[in-house]
Steps between C-alpha positions, in 0.01 A plus 500: 500500500611852437548744782235744383274686742190302414262644763526848343422378148167477320327163488605443138863583577503276807367209295741573214798501738389175658439326166837611367678383815387139508629197313251322275334258493345540844169432665258744658623435853860575403386820332307613809798411721734705278264796519478473879879483530526809277271693734209530259183669620207298630305591187769351275521189719122458476508538121772240462337270752182515291676348199419139406707223660727410210853525371588819314750467217584870461400858576237499225316204648460693826416843357228361274321358801551811709351699214202272465430501874586856600486732203646551156824325583852613554741612235833382628 
């Protein structure tokens, strides 16, 4: 993970930093754990925790689902 100041960032930037800082493939639990370790906000943790239980091959596989569940998606 990078040493960025995640709590001061917007939701999209927090998620982008987290998704760029993990090694793929990974499952939802590993993604949520990485976000928690990075100090992500509770809102971001809730969004990631709401993702389906599955393995994610890359950033795109996560952002498509975040977009479908929470808005127009992220452009990372």
